[in-house]
Every structure is written in structure tokens, then in C-alpha cells.
Residue frames relative to the residue before (quaternion, step in Angstrom):
aa qw qx qy qz dx dy dz
X 1.0000 0.0000 0.0000 0.0000 0.00 0.00 0.00
X 0.3615 -0.7274 0.5391 0.2226 3.59 -0.87 0.90
X 0.6513 -0.5206 0.3750 0.4052 3.55 -1.25 0.34
X 0.6229 0.5321 -0.3540 0.4512 3.61 1.06 -0.64
X 0.6474 0.5135 -0.3238 0.4608 3.58 0.94 -0.82
X 0.6469 0.5037 -0.3168 0.4769 3.58 1.00 -0.79
X 0.6559 0.5151 -0.3132 0.4544 3.57 0.93 -0.86
X 0.6551 0.5019 -0.3112 0.4713 3.57 0.97 -0.84
X 0.6540 0.5245 -0.3055 0.4515 3.58 1.04 -0.80
X 0.7298 0.4301 -0.2314 0.4785 3.58 1.02 -0.84
X 0.4874 0.7059 -0.4222 0.2932 3.61 1.16 -0.44
X 0.6776 0.4784 -0.3285 0.4517 3.68 0.77 -0.83
X 0.6206 0.5449 -0.3349 0.4536 3.59 1.07 -0.70
X 0.6611 0.5006 -0.2933 0.4757 3.57 0.95 -0.93
X 0.6407 0.5209 -0.3220 0.4632 3.59 0.96 -0.88
X 0.6425 0.5222 -0.3241 0.4576 3.56 0.96 -0.83
X 0.6455 0.5164 -0.3219 0.4616 3.58 0.96 -0.87
X 0.6610 0.5045 -0.3082 0.4622 3.59 0.93 -0.89
X 0.6394 0.5250 -0.3262 0.4573 3.58 1.00 -0.79
X 0.6481 0.5201 -0.3120 0.4606 3.56 1.03 -0.84
X 0.6401 0.5210 -0.3160 0.4680 3.58 1.00 -0.85
X 0.6640 0.4958 -0.3047 0.4695 3.56 0.97 -0.83
X 0.6450 0.5283 -0.3237 0.4474 3.58 0.99 -0.81
X 0.7176 0.4201 -0.2412 0.5005 3.58 1.10 -0.74
X 0.4618 -0.7193 0.4022 0.3280 3.57 1.36 0.23
X 0.3155 0.7170 -0.5456 0.2978 3.58 1.05 0.76
X 0.7579 0.0353 -0.0320 0.6506 3.55 1.10 -0.80
X 0.5871 -0.5838 0.4274 0.3632 3.57 -1.23 0.52
X 0.5951 -0.5975 0.3980 0.3611 3.59 -1.05 0.70
X 0.6405 0.5165 -0.3378 0.4571 3.60 1.04 -0.66
X 0.6182 0.5290 -0.3422 0.4700 3.58 1.07 -0.73
X 0.6295 0.5195 -0.3381 0.4685 3.60 0.97 -0.78
X 0.6582 0.5115 -0.3058 0.4600 3.58 0.94 -0.85
X 0.6454 0.5164 -0.3122 0.4683 3.57 1.00 -0.84
X 0.6571 0.5114 -0.3078 0.4603 3.59 0.94 -0.86
X 0.6512 0.5086 -0.3115 0.4694 3.58 1.00 -0.86
X 0.6470 0.5236 -0.3127 0.4577 3.56 1.00 -0.83
X 0.6620 0.4984 -0.3006 0.4721 3.60 0.91 -0.92
X 0.6484 0.5184 -0.3151 0.4599 3.58 0.97 -0.85
X 0.6454 0.5140 -0.3199 0.4658 3.59 0.94 -0.88
X 0.6462 0.5166 -0.3202 0.4616 3.60 0.98 -0.79
X 0.6592 0.4972 -0.3130 0.4692 3.60 0.95 -0.81
X 0.6398 0.5090 -0.3335 0.4693 3.58 0.99 -0.78
X 0.6408 0.5325 -0.3261 0.4467 3.59 0.99 -0.79
X 0.6680 0.5113 -0.3010 0.4492 3.60 1.09 -0.70
X 0.5397 0.6338 -0.4171 0.3647 3.60 1.14 -0.45
X 0.4610 -0.6957 0.4813 0.2679 3.55 -1.04 0.80
């Protein structure tokens, strides 16, 4: 498995964790959105 395949497979799990943290007010919902966006961009850049 390549690193991109692993990253794509784990992305939904990470997004879910960020959403849960935002829902519990551990982090702000906008911060969670920003982190998800940055992560998606990094995954897209992987070869």
C-alpha cells in the first residue's frame, strides 16, 4: 500500500475525529474545517 492510499483510507476517520472534537467544543468548528481542508490539500499533493 502506498502512502497516498493509506492517507486516503484514513482521511474519513480523521475528519470524523475532528468533527467530534468540534461538537464537544474542544476545538472551534472553523478550526476543524480549516484542518480538514489543509489535510485534503496535502493528500491531493501526494504522488
